[in-house]
N, C-alpha and C positions, 0 to 999 in steps of 0.2 A: 197418230203421233201427237204427243202432248208438247205444248210449248211452255217453257219456263217464263214466269213473269219477269219483266224487266225491272231491275232495282236501280234506284238512284245511287250515284256515286257517294253522296253524303251518307246514305244509309249503310253502304258497304264499309266506308271509312269508320263510322261510329261502331259498327259491329266488330271490326278488326281491333279497334282501340279497346273495346270492352274485353275481348278475348285475350288481348295482350296483357291487360291489367290483371285479369283473372289468373293467367299463367304466372305472372310475376308474384302475385300474392301466394299462390300455391307453393312456389319454390321457396319463398321466404318462410312460410310456415313450416315446411319440411326441414329447412336448414336450422331454424330455431329448435325444432323438435329434436333433431340429431344432436345439436350442441347441448341442450338441457339434459338429454339422456346420457351423453358421454361425460360431461364435466360435473353436473350436479348430482345425478343419480348413480354415477359410476356403473352403468349398465354394461354387460358384455356386448360385443359387436353383433352377435346373433339377434339381440333384442331390437336393435335399430337398423338392421341391415336393409330392410325394405325401404325405409325412409331415405337411407343413404343412396340406394340404387335409383330411386325415383328422382 
């Protein structure tokens, strides 16, 4: 049976913070992509449906 190494709470907190920021940036980029395709490029919904669903 293998044991998991014990991680410091500060390391876990920093890792969660980085993951949270990464998720926020990803959602922001997808939202901007949808808005640009919808209003600037006048693309059909099928073209940006994947970004919208994500």
